[in-house]
N, C-alpha and C positions, 0 to 999 in steps of 0.2 A: 561512750565506749568506742574503742577503735574498731573500725570496720574490718572484720577478719578476711573478707573476700578480696580486699584490695591491697593487703599488706605486701604482697609480692610485686605489685606494680610500681610502688613508690609515687612520689608527688607528680612526677612528669606523666606517669601512666594514668593517674587519676585525671589530670588536666586533659589528656588525650581522649579519655572516655567521655568526659563532659563535652568536649568539642564534637565528638562523633554524635552524641545525643542531640546537641543543638542542630548540627547539620542534618541529621536524620529527620528531625521534626520539620525543618525547612523543606527537605525533599518531599515529605509527605504533604505538606501544605501546597507545594508547587503542583503535585499530582492532582490533588483535589481541585485546585483552581483551574488546571487545564481541562479536567473533566467537566466542570461547571460551565466553562466558556464554550466548550465544544457542544455540549448538550443544548445550551442556549442559542447556538447559531444554527441549529437544524431547523429548516423551514417546515411549516406544517404541511405544505403541499409538495414535499420532496418526492421525486420519482424513484429514489433509491430506498431500500430498507433502512430502518433507523440505525441498525448496527453498522451498516456500510457507511452511512453519513457520518456517524460518530468516529469510526476509524479514519475516514478521509480527513476530517477536521483535526483530529489529534495528530495525524501524520504531517499535515501542513504546519501546525504549530510546532511540532518537533523539529522541522526543518528551519523555521525562522525564529522561534521564540525561546532559544536557549537550550534545546534538547533536554526537556524535562526528564524523560524516561532514561535517556543515556546517562544523565548525571546521577539519577537514582541507582542505576546499575553499577556505575563506577563507585558510588558510596558504599554499596553492599560489598563490592569486591575489596575495597580498602578495609572495611570493618572486619570482614572475614579473615583477611590476611593478617591483620593485627591480632585478632583473637587467636589465631593459630599458634602464636608464640607463647601463650600463657594458658596453663591448664584451667585456671579459675574462670577463664572466658570461654571455655568450650561450649557452655550452653548457648552463647551467642551464635556460634556457627551451626547449632542445631535448628535454627530458625528456618522457615521455608525459603527455598531458593527463588530468585526472580524468574519470571517466565522466559523460556528460551525463544519464543516467537518474536518477530519484529512487526511493527505496525504496518509497514508497507504491504506485507503479505495479506493482512486483513482488510485492505482496501478493496480486494476482490470480493464480489458479492458472495461467491461460494464459500469464502473463509470468514466472512464478517461476523458469523455467529460466535466466533472465538473471542471477540473483543471484550465482552464482559468478564470472562474468565481471566483474560490478560490483565485487565485493570485491577480486578480483585487480587490477582496474584502479586502484582507490584505493591499494592497497598498493604497486603498482609506481610510481604517480605520485609518492607521497611518498618512497619509498625511493630512487628514482633521483635526486631533487633533493637529498636529504641526502647521498648518496654523491658527487654532483657538487660540492657545497659543500665537503665534507670533503677531496676531492681538491685543490681549489683552496687551501684553508687549509694543506694539507701541501706545497704547491708543485708539485703534479702536475696537468697539464692533463687534464680529464675525457676519457676515451676512449669510443668507441662501446660497448665492453664495460661501462664504468661505467654508461652510461645504459640498458643492457639488463639489467634485474634479474631474476634467477631466484629465484622465491619458493617457499617450502615449500608443499605442498598443504594445503588446509583439512583439519583433522583431523575424523574422524567423531565423531558424538555418542557419549558414553560408554555402555557397556552398562547396561541397567536393573538395579537392585538385585534380588537374589534372596532370597527368604525372606519372613517376615511383613511386613517394611517395604516390600515391593514395591508394595503397594496404595496407597501414599501418592503415587504419580505424579499430576501435575496434568493428566491427560488431560481434554479437553473432554467433558462429558456430552452425551448425545443430546438433541435438542430436546424429546423427549417427557418428559424428566425434570423439566422446569419450571425448570432452571437454565441457566446460560450459560457458555461457555468462559472461562477466565481465563488471562492471561499473567502470569507471576510472575518476579521476578528476586531470588533469595534474598539476595544480598549486600547489597542496598539496601532490601529490604522493599517493592519496587515491585510492584504488581499492577494488573491492568486487566480489566474486563469487555468482551468482544467481542460485539457484536450484529451479526448478518448482516442486511443490508437488501436484499431482492430488488426489482429494478426489473422489473416485469411489464408488457409492452406489445407491440403488434404492430409490424410493420416500418416503418410510416409515421411513427414517433415518434422517429427518430434524434436530432433536435435536443433533444427533451424528455428523452431518456435521458441525453444528455450533460450537460444542465443538472442533472438529479438527481444524477449522479455528482459534479459540481462542488460542489453544495450539501453533499453528504456530506463531501467533502474539506475544504471550508471549515469545516464544523462541527468536524471533527477538529482542524484547525489552531487553532481558537478555544477549544475546550473539553476536548479529550482529556486534556491534562496536568492540568488542574484537577479534572475529574470522574472521571478514571481510567476512561474509557469510550472504546472505539474502535468506530466504525461502519464496517462493511466492505460496500461496494457489491457486489452480486452480480448478474451479467448472464449470460445463457446464452452469448453470443458470446465472452466472455472468461473465464468461470469454470467451463466444462464441458470435458470431454475426450471424444474419440471412444471409444465403447464400444458393442458390439452387444448386442441383446437387449431385447425389450419395446417397441420403438418409440422414436422420438426424444424425444417429450414425456415418456415414462416415465423416460428417463435424466435429463432435466432435473429432473424431480421428485425423483429419488433423489439426484442430485449436489448440487443447490442449493435447489430450491424448497421441499421439505419440511423443510429444515434452517434456513430463514430465521426470524428473530425478528420482523421487520417487513416488510411488503409495500407497495410503492408501485405502484399501477396507473395507467397513462397511456394515454389514447386521444385520437386526433385525428379521422380520417375513416373508419378501418377497424376492424373487430373482430378480424380475423385469420383464419387458416386453422383450420377446425374440427378437433378431435381426436376420438378414439373416443367419448368420453363427454361432451364439453363443446363449446360453440359456438366456442371458440378456445383456443390454448395459453395466452394471457394470462388468459382467463376461468378456465381450469382451475387455474392457479396461484393466482388470487384466491380461487376457491371453496374450494380445499383449505386455504388459510390461514384463511379464515373458519370452516371446519368445526373447526379445532383452536384457535380463539379467539385467533389472533395478531392484533396491530394491523394493520389494512388501511386504506389511504388511496387512494381512487380519484379521479382528476381527469380531466375531459373538456374538451377544447379548445373555447373560444368564439371563437377567432380566425378571421378570414376564410379560406376555402379557395381554393386555386388551381383553375383550370378542370380541369386534368388530375388533381386529387385527388378530384373529385366522381364517385362511383360510387353511383347511387341504391340498388342492392341492398345494398351494403356499409353505406351510411348507415342503411338500414332495419334491418339486423341489429344495428348498433351501438346504435341507438335502442331496440330491443326489449330488449337486454341491460342497458343503462344504466337504462331504466325499471324493470326488475326490481330492480336494485341500489338504486335510489332508494326502492323500497317497503320495503327492509330496512335502511336506514340513511341517513346523511347523505352524499350524493354531492357531491364537490367539482368545481370548474371553474376555468379560468384564461383570461384574456383577453389576456395578453401573457407574454413570457418572464420579465419582472420579477415579474409577479404570481405565476407558477408558483414562482419561486425563493422568494418570501416565504412562500407557503403551505407549501411543502415544508419550509422551515426551521422554521416554527411547529409542524408536525406532528411532526418529529423531536425537537424540544425537549420536547414533551409526552410522547413515547414514552420518551425517556431518563429523564425525571423519574419516569414510571410504573415503569420497570424498577428504578431506584435505590430508590424507595420500597418496592417489593416485596422487594428483596434485603435490606432492613433489618428486615423484619418476620418 
């Protein structure tokens, strides 16, 4: 009996639906494979939460291994656009949308908890469209049950090997070792060096901190695949977690500051609140990085200040500290957002070149 649901599509439309079904099943298989590889690469003694490790490895694979989730999102868009032209295909467009988040945002410890919802969202959005298309091809109208896909849970990472070979795990070394964490994907030979970039600054530099994070993201987009280096922005508000003991700044030091490979210091009109041993939290992070010989870049705003930003006492404290820094190195400045972007980009490019050169010697 002739399929009543496909009569308006014609032979070419049916072929197109079959092609979309095949492509969708491949997209789903690619997603499942990417998840399995990423879970399998998480070391048992990782210093990061499991979700952050998973997001980090998926992001690295997304950069180098064919953009699995990007291709899935494109497939969903093509299917929905095609379905919009035919009333009989309207159930396809009723399937769940792909998640709006991007993997890069979930590599931050503070947002890593979203990664499971992100993965389930992609699996569901692809699976439900494939099932709706197949139901139409088989002459069955998609039902609400068809569009509500029950997915198997993400499988836990395999147990670590036991015995003499267990020491081969690719756990990231501590910063004091002089080496840097690597992401590896054994089946493809893909590896990357991860460099943590700490953004140290007081509370009046929210705009500058956002610019620094954007510059890091842009650098990754332009160079991570070619150079096999990923720069990870580190900020206390997004990359630390609540934990008692030792004071707030000490926890920031333990969790991110003392683990950073590169430090960017940004100042506008304030130095910030003093800590137990330093004139401010940002100053403490900068000084501790200088003491362990990490690359440190400090930039002071030369942009006009608003009236409510002017605090003579704070400006004096900031001047005293930056004068001290100037006596010990080359202090940077910026006169506009564009100027800051350019200088940050240049500094990061020099740092990456330095780390790559050192890793080859």
